[in-house]
KOLSEFI-436128 format. One record per atom (N, C-alpha, C): x, y, z; residue in three letters. Coordinates in steps of 0.001 Angstrom, whole numbers, plus 500000, padded with zeros to 6 digits. Each point is the difference from the previous one (the first is absolute). Layout:
BEGIN
XYZala...
# end
This chain:
BEGIN
500841498812500000met499159501188500000met500882501246500000met499699500926499073lys500772501222499905lys499300501110500768lys500752500661500846leu499450501104500782leu500330501320499313leu498992500854499856lys500210501304499384lys499942501126501021lys499455499715501171ser499874501015501034ser501361500292500628ser500475501256499967pro501276500341500644pro500015499626501479pro498858500156500668phe499924499661501425phe500249498516500215phe499359499142499185leu500165498556500152leu501419499554499637leu500570500648498980ile501379499677499620ile500954500325501147ile499802501161500629lys500829500386501145lys499798499029501161lys498761499560500219leu499706499079501090leu500675498654499784leu499909499474498764val500658498726499678val501518500131500159val500554501124499538ala501443500213500103ala500446500065501453ala499243500696500835arg500355500106501420arg499942498630500678arg498995499206499635leu499884498649500560leu501178499139499577leu500375500100498723leu501142499249499485leu501279500364500745leu500247501291500155val501212500457500688val500023499514501444val498887500076500678thr499933499556501396thr500311498511500123thr499400499192499122val500225498554500033val501455499671499691val500561500649498978met501377499711499613met500994500447501073met499735501126500636arg500883500446501079arg500003498991501148arg498826499503500345leu499912498999501064leu500723498719499601leu499819499585498745leu500665498788499518leu501508500156500021leu500502501106499442phe501449500192499912phe500629500213501379phe499212500439500971ala500528500142501364ala500339498654500620ala499410498916499483thr500280498670500544thr501240499365499375thr500512500575498918leu501076499358499249leu501367500243500623leu500889499064499745lys501409500199500321lys500653500562498748lys500294501298499997lys500418500697498785lys501505500267499983lys500553499940498797glu501414500314499778glu500133500703498663glu500877501011499951ile500273500709498752ile501478499831499668ile500263499465498809ser501373499743499560ser500369500979498889ser501041500808500244leu500467500991499034leu501266499492499323leu500060500054498686ala501192499561499279ala501225500770500491ala501040499260500354asn501243500596500508asn499771500883501227asn498900499737500732asn499634500807501180asn499937501493499670asn499577500303498781asp499947501390499529asp498747500676500552asp500175500867500941arg498892500692500653arg499177500830499015arg500638500469498921asn499305500844499027asn498927499256499204asn499907498683500174leu498992499227499287leu498663499958500733leu499975500429501260ser498801499846500819ser499031501171499837ser498756499674499623ala498958501025499912ala499462500377501369ala500336499216501028tyr499461500228501339tyr500888500896500854tyr501170500364499493asp500942500833500735asp499709501470499689asp499573500784500989pro499631501398499722pro501189500918499767pro501203499536500293asp501160500894499986asp500841499938498733asp499747499026499117ile500850499894498809ile499558501002498936ile500962500480499227ala499714500977498945ala499688499316498671ala500442498755499824ala499795499287498741ala498517499743499756ala499610499931498724arg498644499648499605arg500075498879498971arg499154498996500167asn500088498786499201asn498690499685499286asn500113499170498954leu498846499442499317leu499931498517500359leu499037499633500834tyr499893498611500443tyr499169499199499014tyr500525498849499623cys499385499146498999cys499567498694500648cys498687499745500019thr499486498749500551thr498828499546499158thr499702498708500027trp498852499493499249trp498706500261500755trp498892499994499268his498688500265500592his499686499069501170his500365498728499857asp499582499029501021asp500687500221501349asp501107500743500032ser500754500224501237ser499799501384500590ser499070500773499467leu499904501427500339leu499709500259501478leu499269499113500672leu499658500243501397leu501233500147500881leu501066499284499676phe501160499947500893phe500745501337500103phe500439500615498896pro500671501295500164pro499074501067500562pro498689499876499766val499058500998500502val499877499944501520val499963498777500571phe499694499860501427phe501191499596500870phe501194499907499433met501160499580500794met500573501116500866met499631501244499752gly500533501100500795gly499269501287499705gly500409501075500681lys499409501316499776lys500630500646498766lys499258500932499396his500413500583498728his500151501519500103his501177500474500403pro500192501448500133pro500112500728498666pro500471499288498951his500224500669498709his499623499067498848his498803499437500031ser499638498994499002ser498834500439499129ser500058499558498740ala498906500191499057ala499840498699499219ala498858499872499333ala499744498795499220ala499188500345498768ala500268499265498921leu499226500137498778leu498867498989500055leu498757500494499968val498819499149500161val499102500131498785val499485498875499520ser499142499977498826ser498746500847500186ser499492500549498890gln498732500711500021gln498814499046499926gln500273498700499898his498945499000500016his499266500052501330his498746499502500036gln499183500044501212gln500722499398501207gln500685498867499797asp500713499363501117asp501064500918500580asp500545500886499152gly501016500926500471gly499457501033500965gly498689500237499978ser499398500984500908ser500148499563501453ser499762498700500258tyr500153499490501363tyr501456500095500440tyr500901499623499080leu501426500021500325leu500488501413500254leu499546500949499181ala500423501397500170ala499539500544501346ala498762499735500367glu499482500455501292glu500779499373501149glu500294498701499883ala500742499310501058ala501397500583500154ala500672500258498890met501357500532500062met500024501402500593met499020500797499677gln499948501352500557gln499828499957501516gln499257499009500500leu499860499836501448leu501333499655500657leu500899499405499219leu501321499623500499leu501050501089499761leu499579501138499471gly500929501096499758gly500759499887498700gly499521499160499079ile500651499820498699ile499297500871498964ile500764500819499296val499448500856498944val499690499135498784val498817500168499420cys499595499177498859cys499951500801498705cys500545499399498952val499889500524498650val499133499017499234val498868500472499445arg499082499120499290arg500331499994498515arg500159498796499448gly500274499880498581gly500671498682499704gly500064499632498728ser500625498751499576ser500267500075498510ser500493498906499433ser500213499952498556ser498681499982499238ser498905499668500715met498689499906499363met499256501329500033met500062500696501151arg499211501225500177arg500836501036500746arg499925501240499549gly500665501089500709gly501507499930499978gly500572499364498967ala501441499759499986ala500813501288499936ala499600500917499114val500772501243499814val499971500849501263val498809500190500568gln499874500787501218gln500750499354501148gln499908498676500093ala500697499280501072ala501510500168499876ala500522499975498768leu501440500169499799leu500449501380500462leu499243501017499676arg500352501354500438arg500024500085501526arg498979499423500621glu499922500050501460glu501132499218500646glu500304498829499453thr501038499174500615thr501367500650499906thr500284500686498895leu501286500679499876leu500153501087501054leu498894500648500347thr500034500995501071thr500104499324501362thr499223498946500188ile499958499283501275ile501369499424500367ile500711499462498996thr501267499315500284thr501093500932500492thr499790501303499911glu500986500938500543glu499996499987501530glu498849499682500600lys499870500061501452lys499645498659500644lys499471499084499200tyr499476498760500572tyr500606498766499341tyr500081498920500783his500201498683499420his498723499639499247his500131499216498944leu498817499598499242leu500002498488499834leu498880499371500347thr499850498552499822thr499135499742498778thr500490499117499120ile499298499673498760ile499881498485499871ile498828499546499569thr499806498584499662thr499962499922498475thr501121499669499358pro500098500134498548pro499280498917499206pro499303499086500662asp499200499019499265asp498519500382499999asp499661501202500490gly498601500409500074gly499623500951498887gly498704500395499984pro498958499599500948pro499252498729499626pro500260499467498805arg499242498818499568arg500883498875499498arg501267500025500384gly500882498917499618gly500651500225498639gly500625498958499458pro500082498638500533pro500766499928501324pro499725498971500770arg500595499830501321arg501520499931499901arg500646500818500847arg501461500028500135arg500719500219498670arg499409500835499172glu500638500370498737glu500307501494500021glu501276500335499886met500467501366500128met499573500878498834met499508501204500326lys499798501040498996lys501126501026500164lys500219500817498981asp501199500842499987asp499832501348500697asp498821500273500581gly499760501308500607gly500968500348501109gly500325499033500857ile500881500278501137ile501421500300499520ile500418499372498907val501334500266499436val500043501407499420val498960500380499273tyr499919501353499437tyr500012501033501128tyr499242499734501067leu499938500933501125leu501346500098500716leu500705498880500121ala501326500010500626ala500965500858499188ala499884499939498678ser500864500796499134ser499698501490500146ser498724500352499994lys499603501398500056lys500229500622501380lys499774499223501062ser500101500542501358ser501406499936500574ser500791499027499523gly501324499783500574gly499975499141501248gly498816499563500429asn499884499145501189asn500207498539499623asn500681499231500850pro500256498595499670pro498769499120500197pro499961498907499257ile498985498969500197ile500504499032501073ile499172499761501014val500356499054501057val499017498822499937val500404498869499410pro499125498833499987pro499824499466501417pro498780499602500331leu499780499442501337leu499113498775499918leu500216499110500946thr499199498793500110thr499797499682501472thr499300498916500269val499684499656501380val500067498498500189val500522499592501141glu499928498615500440glu498967499929501119glu499068499073499889cys498942499872501004cys499847498536500346cys500074499685501294ser499968498597500420ser498648499348499761ser498918500755500157arg498662499459499781arg499100501105499460arg499284499713498925ala499170501045499392ala498817499381499266ala498948500815499873trp498888499656499123trp500252500634498641trp499451499403498952arg500028500590498664arg498555500161499534arg499563501246499924ile498633500311499599ile499982500197498489ile499244499167499303lys499975500037498540lys499210501198499486lys500572500675499006gly499336501117499348gly499766499701498537gly499658501021499233arg499701499801498583arg501237499602499199arg501120500657500290trp501197499708499210trp501224499711500865trp499902500244501290thr501072499648500921thr499391499692501348thr500813499499500908asp499515499752501346asp500549501075500932asp499598499942501255leu500481500933501010leu500514499185501173leu501262500221500361val500610499262501101val499699500728501307val499385499282500948val499641500557501303val500652499139501076val500850500572500838pro500674499180501024pro499013499478501028pro500260498790500466met499189499454501081met500458500594501325met499107500122500974pro500389500558501306pro501189499256500603pro500908500766500615phe501161499492500732phe501026499312499086phe499928500245498697ser501010499451499100ser501245500888500006ser501061499496499389arg501264500732499882arg500077500618498606arg500316501296499955val500045500717498725val501316500753499879val500628499859498847lys501258500697499736lys499852500783498698lys500078501315500087leu499962500865498829leu501436500197499518leu500231499665498738ile501362500010499464ile500120501067498914ile500877500968500233leu500248501057499025leu501342499744499326leu499963499852498674ser501189499642499237ser500828501224499635ser501149499749499388glu500882501096499598glu499302500907498985glu500163501307500134pro499324500934499089pro500509499877498570pro499100500254499067ile500329499989498573ile499853501429499482ile501067500560499481arg499974501380499501arg499914499998498483arg499172500896499483val499798500120498559val500532501360499557val500833500060498963pro500557501285499544pro498910500980499583pro500330501282500044lys499060501048499638lys499570499899498535lys500951499764499136lys499703499933498576lys500087498550499532lys498833499437499675val499957498614499525val499110499908498766val500364499124499109ser499203499764498800ser498875499013500330ser499076499822499058arg498931499028500195arg500568498590500184arg501048499708499237glu500629498684500111glu500613499811501381glu500610501058500526glu500610499907501325glu498928499881501094glu498879500704499834ile498899499858500960ile499502498560500006ile499874499407498827ala499569498601499906ala501006499076500678ala501283500293499830ala501039499160500611ala499975500123501520ala499844501224500524tyr499911500181501449tyr498735499345500563tyr498905500088499241thr498763499362500436thr500190498493500126thr500666499410499035glu500287498567500048glu500912499671501174glu500961500885500278his500900499774501134his499237500024501327his499126500999500173val499214500073501233val499086498783500115val499417499571498873gln499168498791499996gln500793498801500507gln501226499845499516gln500828498872500399gln500332500050501489gln500324501209500488val500291500157501428val498771499631500831val498830500498499602met498774499689500727met499707498498499973met500168499378498848asp499779498553499907asp500919499249500951asp501264500413500033asn500983499303500837asn499706500142501483asn499681501243500444ile499813500196501437ile498688499375500475ile498987499986499149tyr498741499361500397tyr500136498484500026tyr500735499462499038gln500218498557499996gln500752499569501245gln501022500765500388ala500768499679501207ala499147500146501260ala499171501049500050ala499191500255501197ala498904498961500185ala499534499410498904glu498881499072500081glu500423498544500114glu501298499756500125gln500461498639500244gln499519499534501365gln499574498743500121pro499562499502501309pro501114500116501032pro499641500383501222val500964500108501078val500393498595500454val501305499668500023pro500421498656500407pro499522499696501426pro499516498781500199gln499536499584501316gln501174499530500844gln500040500438501238arg501059499561500904arg499704498600500529arg501016499198500039arg499844498648500536arg500139500013501517arg499214499190500621ala500090499905501463ala501345499414500385ala500554500524501093ala501313499511500448ala499884498583500540ala
# end
């Protein structure tokens, strides 16, 4: 059922945020920064660096709820489902830019270039309608124009539900599970790049994302009893 009432959308978003905050409060959380580089953390209010975080749609809950967001923004689809997400993120102090490759792309690009001067930006480059875990080149183009590095991120979760959607699922951690948010080494894109170079960088980011997700989703070895 699609809700058109702004009041009901806000109510659903507030309920979602409350439930997720309670759930994530039960988790044993860890954040792993590549080379212990503090400048990779979106949760640190004191760093001057600004990053473009790259994660797949199915893992979006984790970077959103793993910590507080002093300087964070996110690109959210103009699709109806994006309305709930935008409201929820605003409740968490995350600035939202509405747009995608399908709708509002030009306006969203202008806004994001301005936003990236002051805020970290999280992008799910396989959205808003898939294909699942397939990289689009928007984040590479934005990295070139803004000068901000792309930081691929993934998550290890000891126990989780997978809620099936139309084109992808949504990973939701089970209460009291162990969660590790992993931020990989930043990828920098030169200011001046050709279309061929953008395609090559897009393929490179795709490969990095494939590798880190494959490693993160390997079953955790079981310890043998002594």
